[in-house]
C-alpha positions, -999 to 999 in steps of 0.1 A, spaced: -362 891 -527 -346 893 -557 -312 902 -544 -316 869 -522 -322 847 -559 -289 873 -575 -265 868 -547 -275 831 -542 -275 821 -578 -240 840 -581 -222 825 -549 -228 789 -555 -218 778 -589 -210 743 -590 -218 719 -563 -196 708 -536 -182 673 -540 -203 657 -507 -234 675 -528 -220 649 -559 -217 621 -540 -249 619 -522 -265 624 -556 -244 594 -571 -249 574 -539 -287 577 -544 -291 573 -580 -270 537 -573 -292 531 -548 -323 533 -570 -308 515 -600 -298 487 -578 -334 485 -562 -352 488 -600 -328 459 -612 -331 437 -582 -373 443 -583 -370 437 -626 -353 405 -617 -379 393 -592 -409 404 -616 -393 382 -646 -393 350 -623 -429 357 -616 -439 362 -656 -420 330 -664 -442 311 -639 -475 328 -651 -464 317 -686 -459 280 -674 -493 283 -657 -511 296 -690 -494 266 -708 -506 239 -685 -544 257 -690 -541 253 -722 -530 215 -721 -562 213 -699 -582 227 -719 -565 212 -752 -571 175 -734 -608 187 -730 -610 200 -764 -601 163 -780 -625 146 -755 -657 163 -774 -642 164 -806 -638 126 -804 -674 127 -800 -685 146 -827 -667 120 -854 -640 143 -858 -608 117 -849 -594 93 -867 -584 66 -843 -603 74 -813 -595 66 -776 -614 65 -747 -604 95 -728 -574 128 -729 -559 137 -698 -526 151 -678 -506 132 -657 -487 156 -633 -455 145 -615 -446 163 -590 -409 145 -580 -402 150 -611 -417 183 -620 -433 172 -651 -464 168 -670 -474 145 -696 -506 149 -718 -517 112 -728 -541 96 -745 -563 71 -727 -562 35 -749 -584 10 -737 -566 -28 -736 -571 -44 -778 -589 -70 -786 -624 -53 -781 -645 -40 -809 -646 -2 -813 -680 0 -793 -671 -20 -763 -635 -4 -755 -649 25 -741 -675 10 -731 -656 -11 -706 -639 17 -693 -630 17 -656 -618 51 -648 -586 37 -645 -563 64 -657 -525 69 -667 -508 41 -675 -480 29 -695 -510 12 -726 -517 51 -728 -504 76 -753 -482 102 -747 -486 133 -768 -468 154 -751 -444 157 -723 -440 191 -706 -409 196 -683 -415 228 -655 -382 248 -654 -391 279 -638 -419 268 -614 -425 240 -590 -452 219 -594 -473 212 -558 -506 188 -556 -511 187 -517 -504 157 -497 -497 135 -535 -466 134 -553 -491 125 -588 -522 138 -602 -541 128 -635 -571 142 -649 -587 125 -674 -618 138 -699 -638 110 -711 -663 117 -740 -693 131 -745 -701 153 -718 -670 150 -715 -668 131 -675 -639 143 -656 -619 119 -636 -593 124 -608 -567 103 -596 -568 101 -569 -604 96 -570 -613 104 -538 -606 139 -554 -638 167 -557 -615 190 -569 -581 189 -588 -558 220 -573 -521 222 -591 -501 251 -573 -474 264 -591 -444 285 -570 -408 297 -577 -383 290 -560 -363 321 -566 -394 347 -552 -407 336 -519 -445 339 -510 -459 334 -546 -478 309 -558 -499 306 -581 -532 276 -584 -551 259 -612 -584 238 -603 -600 218 -624 -636 209 -603 -657 174 -616 -677 192 -641 -648 202 -661 -644 237 -651 -612 254 -656 -599 281 -634 -567 299 -628 -557 325 -603 
């Protein structure tokens, strides 16, 4: 056995050109596959970031509704919500403002569940860059949190649960969902 290793070590001192080309080719193949996988995962991470941003804005609107009830808001509205526009791929965070001319108590007491309108105050506008909004059969979706519980309203009002789906146009078969139920529970995939 020792003779075999001695003969092998002394007779093959270098790689042949074919062996060298095979090793380089395999190395390039692995590097290419790794860089492709890395780009796809970067795109997926961007969609996860936008999902987390939407969840945090929903939590923020819900929190504003609770803080208004506690008297922490100086210029209270009747509710806080998010308006999703799938066509423009845009989200508006808004404060529902009642019609002027009514007293402070009457303004919100007469709240009818009408959601986002031009009368409302837009607090923030978000444009999604890495993901595409999908709202099921609708192009628009409104979620409104109204103090004190907060009570949750949806537009369209027939929904029992609002489902916001985010997908990446650059990654096939990849989507994330955010769900908000009538009790204000927010969950994400």
